DOGULUM-783393 format. One line per field, with one value per residue (C-alpha): residue in one letter; chain; y, z, x. Coordinates in nm, 2 decimals, padded with zeros to 4 digits. Layout:
res c(a/...)
chain c(A/...)
c2 c(Y/...)
c3 c(Z/...)
c1 c(X/...)
***
This chain:
res c(x/x/x/x/x/x/x/x/x/x/x/x/x/x/x/x/x/x/x/x/x/x/x/x/x/x/x/x/x/x/x/x/x/x/x/x/x/x/x/x/x/x/x/x/x/x/x/x/x/x/x/x/x/x/x/x/x/x/x/x/x/x/x/x/x/x/x/x/x/x/x/x/x/x/x/x/x/x/x/x/x/x/x/x/x/x/x/x/x/x/x/x/x/x/x/x/x/x/x/x/x/x/x/x/x/x/x/x/x/x/x/x/x/x/x/x/x/x/x/x/x/x/x/x/x/x/x/x/x/x/x/x/x/x/x/x/x/x/x/x/x/x/x/x/x/x/x/x/x/x/x/x/x/x/x/x/x/x/x/x/x/x/x/x/x/x/x/x/x/x/x/x/x/x/x/x/x/x/x/x/x/x/x/x/x/x/x/x/x/x/x/x/x/x/x/x/x/x/x/x/x/x/x/x/x/x/x/x/x/x/x/x/x/x/x/x/x/x/x/x/x/x/x/x/x/x/x/x/x/x/x/x/x/x/x/x/x/x/x/x/x/x/x/x/x/x/x/x/x/x/x/x/x/x/x/x/x/x/x/x/x/x/x/x/x/x/x/x/x/x/x/x/x/x/x/x/x/x/x/x/x/x/x/x/x/x/x/x/x/x/x/x/x/x/x/x/x/x/x/x/x/x/x/x/x/x/x/x/x/x/x/x/x/x/x/x/x/x/x/x/x/x/x/x/x/x/x/x/x/x/x/x/x/x/x/x/x/x/x/x/x/x/x/x/x/x/x/x/x/x/x/x/x/x/x/x/x/x/x/x/x/x/x/x/x/x/x/x/x/x/x/x/x/x/x)
chain c(A/A/A/A/A/A/A/A/A/A/A/A/A/A/A/A/A/A/A/A/A/A/A/A/A/A/A/A/A/A/A/A/A/A/A/A/A/A/A/A/A/A/A/A/A/A/A/A/A/A/A/A/A/A/A/A/A/A/A/A/A/A/A/A/A/A/A/A/A/A/A/A/A/A/A/A/A/A/A/A/A/A/A/A/A/A/A/A/A/A/A/A/A/A/A/A/A/A/A/A/A/A/A/A/A/A/A/A/A/A/A/A/A/A/A/A/A/A/A/A/A/A/A/A/A/A/A/A/A/A/A/A/A/A/A/A/A/A/A/A/A/A/A/A/A/A/A/A/A/A/A/A/A/A/A/A/A/A/A/A/A/A/A/A/A/A/A/A/A/A/A/A/A/A/A/A/A/A/A/A/A/A/A/A/A/A/A/A/A/A/A/A/A/A/A/A/A/A/A/A/A/A/A/A/A/A/A/A/A/A/A/A/A/A/A/A/A/A/A/A/A/A/A/A/A/A/A/A/A/A/A/A/A/A/A/A/A/A/A/A/A/A/A/A/A/A/A/A/A/A/A/A/A/A/A/A/A/A/A/A/A/A/A/A/A/A/A/A/A/A/A/A/A/A/A/A/A/A/A/A/A/A/A/A/A/A/A/A/A/A/A/A/A/A/A/A/A/A/A/A/A/A/A/A/A/A/A/A/A/A/A/A/A/A/A/A/A/A/A/A/A/A/A/A/A/A/A/A/A/A/A/A/A/A/A/A/A/A/A/A/A/A/A/A/A/A/A/A/A/A/A/A/A/A/A/A/A/A/A/A/A/A/A/A/A/A/A/A/A/A/A/A/A/A/A)
c2 c(-05.85/-05.59/-05.71/-06.07/-06.00/-05.76/-06.05/-06.29/-06.04/-06.01/-06.42/-06.49/-06.53/-06.31/-06.56/-06.69/-06.31/-06.28/-06.62/-06.49/-06.15/-06.33/-06.54/-06.27/-06.06/-06.35/-06.41/-06.04/-06.02/-06.30/-06.16/-05.82/-05.91/-06.16/-05.91/-05.67/-05.88/-06.01/-05.65/-05.54/-05.84/-06.06/-06.34/-06.44/-06.43/-06.67/-06.50/-06.18/-06.38/-06.54/-06.19/-06.03/-06.30/-06.30/-05.92/-05.95/-06.24/-06.01/-05.68/-05.85/-06.07/-05.74/-05.49/-05.73/-05.78/-05.41/-05.30/-05.61/-05.50/-05.14/-05.26/-05.47/-05.21/-04.99/-05.23/-05.30/-04.91/-04.89/-05.16/-04.97/-04.65/-04.84/-05.00/-04.64/-04.47/-04.77/-04.70/-04.34/-04.39/-04.68/-04.40/-04.15/-04.35/-04.41/-04.07/-03.99/-04.27/-04.15/-03.81/-03.91/-04.14/-03.85/-03.61/-03.88/-03.90/-03.52/-03.48/-03.77/-03.60/-03.26/-03.37/-03.65/-03.58/-03.71/-03.50/-03.54/-03.35/-03.40/-03.30/-03.22/-03.37/-03.07/-03.16/-02.86/-02.86/-02.92/-03.03/-02.98/-03.09/-02.87/-03.10/-02.96/-02.61/-02.66/-02.82/-02.59/-02.25/-02.20/-02.13/-02.30/-02.03/-02.01/-02.38/-02.46/-02.38/-02.41/-02.64/-02.86/-02.80/-02.49/-02.58/-02.84/-02.80/-02.67/-03.00/-03.22/-03.07/-03.34/-03.63/-03.45/-03.37/-03.75/-03.84/-03.66/-03.80/-04.13/-04.11/-03.96/-04.25/-04.55/-04.66/-04.60/-04.48/-04.64/-04.39/-04.15/-03.92/-03.55/-03.22/-02.94/-02.59/-02.40/-02.06/-01.95/-02.11/-02.42/-02.75/-03.06/-03.45/-03.58/-03.93/-03.90/-04.19/-04.16/-04.30/-04.17/-04.09/-04.24/-04.22/-04.55/-04.52/-04.15/-04.02/-03.74/-03.65/-03.83/-03.84/-03.82/-03.91/-03.77/-03.80/-03.55/-03.76/-03.46/-03.55/-03.95/-03.82/-03.58/-03.86/-04.14/-03.86/-03.77/-04.18/-04.20/-03.90/-04.04/-04.36/-04.18/-03.90/-03.82/-03.69/-03.45/-03.29/-03.35/-03.49/-03.83/-04.11/-04.40/-04.63/-04.42/-04.33/-04.70/-04.75/-04.46/-04.60/-04.92/-04.74/-04.51/-04.82/-04.95/-04.63/-04.38/-04.10/-04.16/-04.02/-04.03/-03.88/-03.93/-03.69/-03.79/-03.55/-03.64/-03.34/-03.32/-03.32/-03.42/-03.65/-03.42/-03.14/-03.39/-03.50/-03.12/-02.93/-03.19/-03.34/-03.04/-02.88/-03.20/-03.19/-02.81/-02.94/-03.18/-02.95/-02.70/-02.94/-03.02/-02.67/-02.61/-02.94/-02.83/-02.48/-02.60/-02.88/-02.86/-02.96/-03.31/-03.40/-03.66/-03.53/-03.77/-03.86/-04.20/-04.23/-04.06/-03.78/-03.89/-03.77/-03.87/-03.68/-03.84/-03.65/-03.80/-03.69/-03.52/-03.56/-03.53/-03.14/-03.06/-03.27/-03.10/-02.74/-02.91/-02.93/-02.56/-02.48/-02.65/-02.51/-02.15/-02.26/-02.35/-02.03/-01.83/-02.04/-02.01/-01.65/-01.63/-01.88/-01.88/-02.25/-02.29/-02.63/-02.84/-03.07/-03.37/-03.40/-03.66/-03.71/-03.97/-04.04/-04.32/-04.33/-04.64/-04.85/-05.12/-04.93/-04.72/-04.91/-04.87/-04.50/-04.49/-04.64/-04.41/-04.11/-04.25/-04.29/-03.92/-03.79/-03.95/-03.87/-03.47/-03.55/-03.66/-03.36/-03.13/-03.28)
c3 c(00.84/01.02/00.80/00.91/01.27/01.22/01.06/01.34/01.61/01.45/01.43/01.79/02.06/02.36/02.63/02.43/02.45/02.81/02.89/02.64/02.82/03.18/03.06/02.91/03.21/03.45/03.22/03.20/03.57/03.65/03.48/03.58/03.93/03.93/03.76/04.00/04.32/04.13/04.08/04.46/04.66/04.45/04.54/04.43/04.72/04.67/04.87/04.68/04.33/04.39/04.54/04.23/03.98/04.21/04.19/03.80/03.78/03.94/03.76/03.41/03.47/03.55/03.30/03.00/02.92/02.89/02.71/02.46/02.43/02.33/02.09/01.93/01.92/01.77/01.50/01.40/01.39/01.16/00.92/00.96/00.84/00.54/00.43/00.46/00.25/-00.02/-00.02/-00.06/-00.34/-00.50/-00.48/-00.64/-00.93/-01.01/-00.99/-01.25/-01.47/-01.44/-01.54/-01.82/-01.95/-01.91/-02.09/-02.40/-02.40/-02.41/-02.69/-02.86/-02.85/-02.93/-03.24/-03.35/-03.71/-03.56/-03.41/-03.02/-02.80/-02.43/-02.26/-01.93/-01.77/-01.87/-02.25/-02.26/-02.43/-02.18/-02.41/-02.77/-02.98/-03.25/-03.52/-03.38/-03.41/-03.71/-03.89/-03.76/-03.79/-03.42/-03.13/-02.78/-02.61/-02.86/-02.81/-02.45/-02.23/-02.59/-02.67/-02.96/-03.10/-03.18/-03.44/-03.60/-03.92/-03.88/-04.03/-03.81/-03.47/-03.37/-03.44/-03.27/-02.95/-02.95/-03.00/-02.70/-02.46/-02.58/-02.49/-02.15/-02.10/-02.26/-02.21/-02.59/-02.93/-03.27/-03.55/-03.67/-03.93/-03.85/-04.07/-03.90/-03.99/-03.97/-03.85/-04.24/-04.31/-04.50/-04.42/-04.33/-04.27/-03.95/-03.85/-03.46/-03.20/-02.83/-02.49/-02.13/-01.83/-01.50/-01.14/-01.04/-01.16/-01.21/-01.57/-01.54/-01.90/-02.26/-02.46/-02.83/-03.15/-03.49/-03.85/-04.12/-04.39/-04.61/-04.93/-04.88/-04.82/-05.14/-05.35/-05.22/-05.31/-05.62/-05.71/-05.59/-05.80/-06.13/-06.07/-06.12/-06.34/-06.69/-06.69/-07.01/-06.92/-06.51/-06.57/-06.42/-06.65/-06.80/-06.51/-06.25/-06.50/-06.52/-06.17/-06.10/-06.39/-06.20/-05.87/-06.02/-06.19/-05.86/-05.68/-05.59/-05.79/-06.09/-06.34/-06.46/-06.77/-06.96/-07.22/-07.46/-07.64/-07.92/-08.05/-08.42/-08.66/-08.37/-08.62/-08.88/-08.65/-08.50/-08.85/-09.02/-08.67/-08.47/-08.14/-07.89/-08.10/-08.06/-07.67/-07.68/-07.85/-07.57/-07.30/-07.44/-07.48/-07.09/-07.00/-07.20/-07.04/-06.68/-06.72/-06.83/-06.60/-06.23/-05.94/-05.88/-06.24/-06.34/-06.64/-06.75/-07.07/-07.19/-07.48/-07.72/-07.81/-07.65/-07.33/-07.11/-06.84/-06.57/-06.42/-06.14/-06.04/-06.40/-06.62/-07.03/-06.99/-06.80/-07.00/-07.29/-07.11/-07.01/-07.39/-07.45/-07.15/-07.33/-07.64/-07.50/-07.33/-07.65/-07.84/-07.55/-07.55/-07.95/-07.93/-07.71/-07.90/-08.26/-08.27/-08.27/-08.13/-08.28/-08.03/-08.13/-07.85/-07.76/-07.46/-07.33/-06.98/-06.78/-06.59/-06.36/-06.27/-06.48/-06.78/-06.80/-07.02/-07.30/-07.19/-07.27/-07.61/-07.69/-07.58/-07.81/-08.11/-08.04/-08.05/-08.38/-08.55/-08.43/-08.57/-08.90/-08.91/-08.83/-09.10)
c1 c(07.09/06.87/06.58/06.64/06.64/06.34/06.15/06.27/06.17/05.82/05.77/05.89/05.60/05.59/05.65/05.97/06.08/06.05/06.24/06.51/06.54/06.54/06.83/07.01/06.97/07.10/07.39/07.50/07.44/07.65/07.92/07.92/07.89/08.18/08.41/08.33/08.39/08.70/08.85/08.71/08.75/08.98/08.71/08.35/08.09/07.83/07.57/07.64/07.62/07.28/07.15/07.25/07.13/06.76/06.76/06.83/06.54/06.29/06.35/06.38/06.05/05.87/06.04/06.09/05.72/05.67/05.98/05.89/05.52/05.63/05.89/05.64/05.38/05.64/05.71/05.36/05.30/05.59/05.40/05.10/05.30/05.44/05.10/04.96/05.21/05.19/04.81/04.86/05.10/04.88/04.60/04.82/04.93/04.58/04.45/04.74/04.67/04.27/04.36/04.57/04.28/04.05/04.29/04.30/03.94/03.88/04.14/03.94/03.62/03.74/03.96/03.68/03.55/03.18/02.96/02.96/02.74/02.58/02.26/02.16/01.85/01.69/01.73/01.98/02.31/02.59/02.91/03.01/03.34/03.47/03.32/02.98/03.08/03.24/02.91/02.68/02.89/02.86/03.10/03.09/02.92/02.63/02.53/02.60/02.27/02.06/01.79/01.89/01.56/01.64/01.88/01.64/01.45/01.08/00.94/01.15/01.05/00.81/01.03/01.32/01.10/01.00/01.35/01.44/01.19/01.26/01.64/01.58/01.33/01.55/01.88/02.00/01.87/01.90/02.02/01.78/01.83/01.78/01.78/01.96/01.99/02.36/02.39/02.39/02.04/02.20/02.05/02.27/02.14/02.26/02.25/02.23/02.27/02.26/02.24/02.17/02.38/02.24/02.29/02.13/01.80/01.81/01.86/02.11/02.17/02.23/02.53/02.51/02.72/02.62/02.77/02.70/02.56/02.47/02.66/02.55/02.19/02.18/02.33/02.06/01.78/01.96/01.92/01.59/01.50/01.65/01.48/01.15/01.26/01.34/01.72/01.68/01.32/01.29/00.95/00.86/00.98/00.78/00.86/00.66/00.40/00.29/00.33/00.08/-00.17/-00.18/-00.24/-00.53/-00.66/-00.82/-00.85/-01.15/-01.02/-01.26/-01.34/-00.95/-00.84/-00.50/-00.35/-00.12/00.15/00.40/00.67/00.60/00.93/01.18/01.35/01.39/01.51/01.79/01.87/01.90/01.99/02.16/02.04/02.14/01.82/01.62/01.69/01.59/01.25/01.16/01.28/01.04/00.74/00.83/00.79/00.48/00.32/00.40/00.30/-00.04/-00.13/-00.19/00.04/-00.13/-00.14/00.11/00.33/00.57/00.81/00.72/00.91/01.15/00.91/00.61/00.45/00.14/-00.05/-00.25/-00.53/-00.72/-01.07/-01.11/-01.40/-01.44/-01.53/-01.22/-00.98/-01.09/-01.04/-00.68/-00.62/-00.68/-00.45/-00.18/-00.24/-00.23/00.09/00.25/00.14/00.33/00.62/00.65/00.62/00.95/01.17/01.35/01.28/00.92/00.74/00.46/00.26/00.00/-00.25/-00.51/-00.71/-00.96/-01.15/-01.23/-01.53/-01.50/-01.18/-01.06/-01.06/-00.76/-00.54/-00.85/-00.84/-00.46/-00.52/-00.80/-00.59/-00.28/-00.55/-00.66/-00.32/-00.21/-00.56/-00.42/-00.10/-00.21/-00.43/-00.13/00.10)
***
């Protein structure tokens, strides 16, 4: 009932309020004057009656607008006060929701398996999560305030610095592979992406998410290695040898020499002593060749018992010296093992491009002549 009256009171115009107030005053004055005159005089005096009504009319006409204005102002102030209370309550609810959201995100960042860190506008670390500490082996105080480049392997420093300059210049960064050093000196491979913090047009820092891809990277490198190397001897395989032969065929590395090598008696060793003994002979041949040739020479196992070596920028004289080095390395090897190794060797040299297939055939023929002589 009170609320209905209040709503009605708010909707009534001020002029109507004045009229209603005057009429109410006149009615009340007429009733009260009549009662008083009847009680005191026993009769109603018209003069006194109308004088009372006139006084009530004048007084109510003066006072009613003032009282009504004050009442309505008080009602408006109450409305404003209620509105402010509602706004304050809504703001408090929004702040509470924001704090809860921040707490949830803080918990997510702290507990995430991915490495999450932030940098300031000066490029220094301002925040790290537990995964960063766990992966690199440092505590939070050891990392905050440091330059992230302090933890990058030396050969990746230039790329890392360029990445940081790019992230502070642009809005985002495509994933890049970064090699980092842990506290105990281990290397970890991180796939890092990031984006900038901005205050208008001003960059205030950057936010990064990294994933430890060390195992995946090692698996990829292992597959790449197996794609170009022989699993038993760790030398290059036939596919890689043939690719390098094609590359050198039209290169500027002439003269190019080729050395062919065959393990004598491998089948007999496999039949009489087993394949494990035969594998030892093959690994021994690989060690002998690796010891004899230079780091830039391409030593490969191209068949079951056959090896080949590509020697760029190597003339006939130097190729013959290399054969002598192989025989010296073979003598040292046989002095240290119980199962002696016998190798057939041949070499040939190409002086110009377009001749390497013929050079390979000539080196192979030389090897078989050596093998026949050895038998």
